[in-house]
C-alpha atoms as an extended CHARMM CRD file, in Angstrom:
* protein
*
       155  EXT
         1         1  MET       CA             -1.3310000000      -47.9010000000       44.8540000000  PROA      1               0.0000000000
         2         2  LYS       CA              2.3020000000      -48.8760000000       44.2810000000  PROA      2               0.0000000000
         3         3  CYS       CA              3.8750000000      -49.3190000000       40.8640000000  PROA      3               0.0000000000
         4         4  GLU       CA              3.5930000000      -52.9300000000       39.7500000000  PROA      4               0.0000000000
         5         5  LEU       CA              6.9990000000      -52.8180000000       38.0310000000  PROA      5               0.0000000000
         6         6  CYS       CA              9.3120000000      -51.2360000000       40.6180000000  PROA      6               0.0000000000
         7         7  GLY       CA              7.1310000000      -51.6010000000       43.7230000000  PROA      7               0.0000000000
         8         8  ILE       CA              8.5810000000      -48.3720000000       45.1430000000  PROA      8               0.0000000000
         9         9  ASN       CA              6.8070000000      -45.3300000000       43.7050000000  PROA      9               0.0000000000
        10        10  ASN       CA              3.0960000000      -44.6030000000       43.5960000000  PROA      10              0.0000000000
        11        11  ALA       CA              1.4560000000      -45.6520000000       40.3350000000  PROA      11              0.0000000000
        12        12  LYS       CA              0.1410000000      -42.7620000000       38.2280000000  PROA      12              0.0000000000
        13        13  TYR       CA             -0.5940000000      -44.4560000000       34.9130000000  PROA      13              0.0000000000
        14        14  LYS       CA             -2.1710000000      -47.5500000000       33.4730000000  PROA      14              0.0000000000
        15        15  TYR       CA              0.0490000000      -49.4060000000       31.0150000000  PROA      15              0.0000000000
        16        16  TYR       CA             -1.3310000000      -52.0640000000       28.7020000000  PROA      16              0.0000000000
        17        17  GLU       CA              0.7540000000      -54.9850000000       27.4320000000  PROA      17              0.0000000000
        18        18  VAL       CA             -0.8490000000      -56.6500000000       24.4490000000  PROA      18              0.0000000000
        19        19  ASP       CA              0.0290000000      -60.1990000000       23.4130000000  PROA      19              0.0000000000
        20        20  SER       CA             -1.4790000000      -62.0210000000       20.4790000000  PROA      20              0.0000000000
        21        21  ASP       CA             -4.5480000000      -63.0350000000       22.4840000000  PROA      21              0.0000000000
        22        22  THR       CA             -4.4710000000      -61.1870000000       25.8290000000  PROA      22              0.0000000000
        23        23  VAL       CA             -4.3000000000      -57.6780000000       27.2310000000  PROA      23              0.0000000000
        24        24  ARG       CA             -2.6620000000      -57.0810000000       30.6080000000  PROA      24              0.0000000000
        25        25  GLU       CA             -3.2610000000      -53.8530000000       32.5410000000  PROA      25              0.0000000000
        26        26  ILE       CA             -0.3470000000      -52.7240000000       34.7240000000  PROA      26              0.0000000000
        27        27  ASN       CA             -0.3090000000      -49.7390000000       37.0970000000  PROA      27              0.0000000000
        28        28  ILE       CA              3.0340000000      -47.9700000000       36.7470000000  PROA      28              0.0000000000
        29        29  CYS       CA              4.8100000000      -44.9020000000       38.1010000000  PROA      29              0.0000000000
        30        30  GLU       CA              6.0930000000      -42.0080000000       36.0160000000  PROA      30              0.0000000000
        31        31  GLU       CA              9.7000000000      -43.2160000000       36.2470000000  PROA      31              0.0000000000
        32        32  CYS       CA              8.8680000000      -46.7070000000       34.9710000000  PROA      32              0.0000000000
        33        33  ALA       CA              6.7180000000      -45.1310000000       32.2400000000  PROA      33              0.0000000000
        34        34  ARG       CA              9.7560000000      -43.1820000000       31.0230000000  PROA      34              0.0000000000
        35        35  GLU       CA             11.8910000000      -46.3320000000       31.1180000000  PROA      35              0.0000000000
        36        36  LYS       CA              9.2620000000      -48.0640000000       28.9600000000  PROA      36              0.0000000000
        37        37  GLY       CA              9.4600000000      -45.1480000000       26.5140000000  PROA      37              0.0000000000
        38        38  ILE       CA              6.0150000000      -43.7820000000       27.3230000000  PROA      38              0.0000000000
        39        39  ASP       CA              5.7420000000      -40.0270000000       26.9720000000  PROA      39              0.0000000000
        40        40  ILE       CA              2.6380000000      -38.2950000000       28.2990000000  PROA      40              0.0000000000
        41        41  LYS       CA              2.3970000000      -35.4460000000       25.8110000000  PROA      41              0.0000000000
        42        42  ASN       CA             -0.1020000000      -33.1760000000       27.4710000000  PROA      42              0.0000000000
        43        43  LYS       CA             -2.2310000000      -32.7490000000       30.5570000000  PROA      43              0.0000000000
        44        44  GLU       CA             -5.3530000000      -34.1880000000       28.9230000000  PROA      44              0.0000000000
        45        45  ASP       CA             -3.5140000000      -37.4290000000       28.1640000000  PROA      45              0.0000000000
        46        46  ALA       CA             -2.2390000000      -37.4940000000       31.7350000000  PROA      46              0.0000000000
        47        47  ILE       CA             -5.7550000000      -36.9720000000       33.0850000000  PROA      47              0.0000000000
        48        48  VAL       CA             -7.0790000000      -39.8590000000       30.9980000000  PROA      48              0.0000000000
        49        49  ALA       CA             -4.1750000000      -42.1220000000       31.9410000000  PROA      49              0.0000000000
        50        50  LYS       CA             -4.6780000000      -41.2670000000       35.6110000000  PROA      50              0.0000000000
        51        51  SER       CA             -8.4370000000      -41.3160000000       35.9590000000  PROA      51              0.0000000000
        52        52  GLY       CA             -9.6910000000      -43.1350000000       32.8870000000  PROA      52              0.0000000000
        53        53  THR       CA            -12.1860000000      -40.3570000000       32.1270000000  PROA      53              0.0000000000
        54        54  CYS       CA            -12.5580000000      -37.9430000000       29.2470000000  PROA      54              0.0000000000
        55        55  PRO       CA            -11.4860000000      -34.4550000000       30.4040000000  PROA      55              0.0000000000
        56        56  SER       CA            -14.1740000000      -32.8350000000       28.2430000000  PROA      56              0.0000000000
        57        57  CYS       CA            -17.3700000000      -34.7720000000       28.9910000000  PROA      57              0.0000000000
        58        58  GLY       CA            -16.3880000000      -36.9840000000       31.9610000000  PROA      58              0.0000000000
        59        59  LEU       CA            -17.2390000000      -40.2860000000       30.2300000000  PROA      59              0.0000000000
        60        60  THR       CA            -15.2850000000      -43.2510000000       31.5650000000  PROA      60              0.0000000000
        61        61  PHE       CA            -13.8760000000      -45.9460000000       29.3300000000  PROA      61              0.0000000000
        62        62  LYS       CA            -16.0180000000      -48.5040000000       31.1700000000  PROA      62              0.0000000000
        63        63  GLU       CA            -19.1320000000      -46.4990000000       30.2840000000  PROA      63              0.0000000000
        64        64  TYR       CA            -18.0280000000      -46.4910000000       26.6490000000  PROA      64              0.0000000000
        65        65  LYS       CA            -17.5030000000      -50.2580000000       26.6820000000  PROA      65              0.0000000000
        66        66  ASP       CA            -20.9230000000      -50.8060000000       28.2580000000  PROA      66              0.0000000000
        67        67  SER       CA            -22.8570000000      -48.5090000000       25.9030000000  PROA      67              0.0000000000
        68        68  GLY       CA            -20.6990000000      -48.6150000000       22.7710000000  PROA      68              0.0000000000
        69        69  ASN       CA            -21.1050000000      -44.8320000000       22.3970000000  PROA      69              0.0000000000
        70        70  LEU       CA            -18.5110000000      -42.1280000000       22.9890000000  PROA      70              0.0000000000
        71        71  GLY       CA            -19.6270000000      -38.9140000000       24.6630000000  PROA      71              0.0000000000
        72        72  CYS       CA            -17.8390000000      -36.2490000000       22.6070000000  PROA      72              0.0000000000
        73        73  VAL       CA            -15.1380000000      -35.5930000000       20.0290000000  PROA      73              0.0000000000
        74        74  GLN       CA            -12.4290000000      -35.4430000000       22.7240000000  PROA      74              0.0000000000
        75        75  CYS       CA            -13.2770000000      -39.0440000000       23.7420000000  PROA      75              0.0000000000
        76        76  TYR       CA            -11.7310000000      -40.2940000000       20.4930000000  PROA      76              0.0000000000
        77        77  LYS       CA             -8.4220000000      -38.6810000000       21.4420000000  PROA      77              0.0000000000
        78        78  SER       CA             -8.6970000000      -39.5310000000       25.1350000000  PROA      78              0.0000000000
        79        79  PHE       CA             -9.3990000000      -43.2330000000       24.6680000000  PROA      79              0.0000000000
        80        80  LYS       CA             -7.4670000000      -43.7870000000       21.4120000000  PROA      80              0.0000000000
        81        81  ASP       CA             -5.0880000000      -46.4540000000       22.7470000000  PROA      81              0.0000000000
        82        82  GLN       CA             -7.7370000000      -48.1680000000       24.8640000000  PROA      82              0.0000000000
        83        83  ILE       CA            -10.1660000000      -48.3010000000       21.9220000000  PROA      83              0.0000000000
        84        84  LYS       CA             -7.5220000000      -49.9550000000       19.7350000000  PROA      84              0.0000000000
        85        85  ILE       CA             -6.9470000000      -52.6060000000       22.3950000000  PROA      85              0.0000000000
        86        86  PHE       CA            -10.6850000000      -53.0720000000       22.9130000000  PROA      86              0.0000000000
        87        87  LEU       CA            -11.2540000000      -53.5240000000       19.1610000000  PROA      87              0.0000000000
        88        88  LYS       CA             -8.4080000000      -56.0270000000       18.9070000000  PROA      88              0.0000000000
        89        89  GLU       CA             -9.9740000000      -58.0170000000       21.7480000000  PROA      89              0.0000000000
        90        90  SER       CA            -13.5300000000      -57.9180000000       20.4380000000  PROA      90              0.0000000000
        91        91  GLN       CA            -12.8740000000      -58.2040000000       16.6870000000  PROA      91              0.0000000000
        92        92  LEU       CA            -10.3230000000      -59.7900000000       14.4110000000  PROA      92              0.0000000000
        93        93  GLY       CA             -8.5150000000      -56.4830000000       14.0310000000  PROA      93              0.0000000000
        94        94  VAL       CA             -8.8270000000      -52.7800000000       13.3720000000  PROA      94              0.0000000000
        95        95  VAL       CA             -8.1880000000      -52.9420000000        9.6070000000  PROA      95              0.0000000000
        96        96  HSD       CA            -10.5730000000      -54.4840000000        7.0910000000  PROA      96              0.0000000000
        97        97  LYS       CA             -8.8570000000      -57.3030000000        5.2020000000  PROA      97              0.0000000000
        98        98  GLY       CA            -11.7810000000      -58.6180000000        3.2040000000  PROA      98              0.0000000000
        99        99  LYS       CA            -12.5700000000      -58.4770000000       -0.4930000000  PROA      99              0.0000000000
       100       100  GLU       CA            -12.6330000000      -55.2170000000       -2.4070000000  PROA      100             0.0000000000
       101       101  PRO       CA            -14.9190000000      -54.2630000000       -5.2730000000  PROA      101             0.0000000000
       102       102  VAL       CA            -13.2680000000      -55.2420000000       -8.5560000000  PROA      102             0.0000000000
       103       103  GLY       CA            -14.3160000000      -52.1750000000      -10.5660000000  PROA      103             0.0000000000
       104       104  ASN       CA            -12.7490000000      -49.6500000000       -8.2090000000  PROA      104             0.0000000000
       105       105  SER       CA             -9.5510000000      -51.4910000000       -7.2690000000  PROA      105             0.0000000000
       106       106  LYS       CA             -7.2500000000      -48.7100000000       -8.5550000000  PROA      106             0.0000000000
       107       107  LEU       CA             -9.2810000000      -46.0860000000       -6.7070000000  PROA      107             0.0000000000
       108       108  ILE       CA             -9.1700000000      -48.0650000000       -3.4770000000  PROA      108             0.0000000000
       109       109  PHE       CA             -5.4470000000      -48.7530000000       -3.8540000000  PROA      109             0.0000000000
       110       110  VAL       CA             -4.6510000000      -45.0430000000       -4.2630000000  PROA      110             0.0000000000
       111       111  LYS       CA             -6.8570000000      -44.1210000000       -1.2800000000  PROA      111             0.0000000000
       112       112  LYS       CA             -5.0620000000      -46.6570000000        0.9230000000  PROA      112             0.0000000000
       113       113  GLU       CA             -1.7180000000      -45.4210000000       -0.3020000000  PROA      113             0.0000000000
       114       114  ILE       CA             -2.6490000000      -41.8340000000        0.5670000000  PROA      114             0.0000000000
       115       115  LEU       CA             -3.7860000000      -42.8780000000        4.0710000000  PROA      115             0.0000000000
       116       116  GLU       CA             -0.5130000000      -44.7200000000        4.6910000000  PROA      116             0.0000000000
       117       117  MET       CA              1.4930000000      -41.7410000000        3.4680000000  PROA      117             0.0000000000
       118       118  LYS       CA             -0.4830000000      -39.4000000000        5.7590000000  PROA      118             0.0000000000
       119       119  LYS       CA              0.3580000000      -41.5790000000        8.7620000000  PROA      119             0.0000000000
       120       120  LYS       CA              4.0140000000      -41.5570000000        7.7620000000  PROA      120             0.0000000000
       121       121  LEU       CA              3.8220000000      -37.7740000000        7.2930000000  PROA      121             0.0000000000
       122       122  ASP       CA              2.5140000000      -37.3980000000       10.8590000000  PROA      122             0.0000000000
       123       123  ASP       CA              5.4450000000      -39.4980000000       12.0970000000  PROA      123             0.0000000000
       124       124  PHE       CA              7.9310000000      -37.3260000000       10.1850000000  PROA      124             0.0000000000
       125       125  VAL       CA              6.4370000000      -34.1430000000       11.6580000000  PROA      125             0.0000000000
       126       126  GLU       CA              6.4010000000      -35.6160000000       15.1580000000  PROA      126             0.0000000000
       127       127  ASP       CA             10.0640000000      -36.6620000000       14.7740000000  PROA      127             0.0000000000
       128       128  GLU       CA             10.8440000000      -33.1950000000       13.3510000000  PROA      128             0.0000000000
       129       129  LYS       CA             12.0540000000      -34.6160000000       10.0160000000  PROA      129             0.0000000000
       130       130  PHE       CA             10.6680000000      -31.6820000000        8.1060000000  PROA      130             0.0000000000
       131       131  GLU       CA             12.5600000000      -32.1870000000        4.8320000000  PROA      131             0.0000000000
       132       132  GLU       CA             11.1940000000      -35.7160000000        4.4740000000  PROA      132             0.0000000000
       133       133  ALA       CA              7.7630000000      -34.4150000000        5.4980000000  PROA      133             0.0000000000
       134       134  VAL       CA              7.7630000000      -31.8110000000        2.7090000000  PROA      134             0.0000000000
       135       135  LYS       CA              8.7440000000      -34.4150000000        0.1000000000  PROA      135             0.0000000000
       136       136  LEU       CA              6.0610000000      -36.7880000000        1.3150000000  PROA      136             0.0000000000
       137       137  ARG       CA              3.4710000000      -33.9950000000        1.3940000000  PROA      137             0.0000000000
       138       138  ASP       CA              4.2170000000      -33.3050000000       -2.2780000000  PROA      138             0.0000000000
       139       139  LYS       CA              3.8320000000      -37.0060000000       -3.1240000000  PROA      139             0.0000000000
       140       140  ILE       CA              0.4910000000      -37.0400000000       -1.3080000000  PROA      140             0.0000000000
       141       141  GLU       CA             -0.6800000000      -34.0890000000       -3.3860000000  PROA      141             0.0000000000
       142       142  GLU       CA              0.3740000000      -35.9150000000       -6.5750000000  PROA      142             0.0000000000
       143       143  ARG       CA             -1.5590000000      -39.0130000000       -5.5290000000  PROA      143             0.0000000000
       144       144  LYS       CA             -4.6140000000      -36.8680000000       -4.7170000000  PROA      144             0.0000000000
       145       145  GLU       CA             -4.5060000000      -35.4530000000       -8.2480000000  PROA      145             0.0000000000
       146       146  GLU       CA             -4.2730000000      -38.9910000000       -9.6080000000  PROA      146             0.0000000000
       147       147  LEU       CA             -7.2590000000      -39.9020000000       -7.4510000000  PROA      147             0.0000000000
       148       148  LYS       CA             -9.2620000000      -37.0500000000       -9.0130000000  PROA      148             0.0000000000
       149       149  THR       CA             -8.4950000000      -38.2780000000      -12.5320000000  PROA      149             0.0000000000
       150       150  ILE       CA             -9.4890000000      -41.8360000000      -11.6140000000  PROA      150             0.0000000000
       151       151  ARG       CA            -12.7950000000      -40.5600000000      -10.2290000000  PROA      151             0.0000000000
       152       152  LYS       CA            -13.4670000000      -38.5570000000      -13.4070000000  PROA      152             0.0000000000
       153       153  LYS       CA            -12.8780000000      -41.6570000000      -15.5230000000  PROA      153             0.0000000000
       154       154  ASN       CA            -15.2680000000      -43.6910000000      -13.3670000000  PROA      154             0.0000000000
       155       155  ASP       CA            -18.0340000000      -41.0900000000      -13.6530000000  PROA      155             0.0000000000
């Protein structure tokens, strides 16, 4: 199959463009993937992008959509991007935005803050910004200690 962007090279990957209400699947070549800023980090990701199957258990994404069950732990990594798109299509989003219990609002706030900082920490490590990562790691540890004291007060 030819790349749907350049029409020259053979397509190796599936690329998903997500608008506010639609998802478009495009078959693209490696060169166009690089131009789009897509970096296949390891062979397992490349296998999934190429074949649409989990390299560990062989489950296809279509089988997951039909059954609603993933086959193994590796499936979560293999289908991460596709699952996000699928959830956005089938639900209002991937983050709960409803009401929170009033009594534990501080506890919940600190937990959310820690989760956000962990995501940012992963980005710093991936971008090799190690000094910022160390500072953020220390802040996370401080917030975890605060979380422990909040839990003790609630008990």
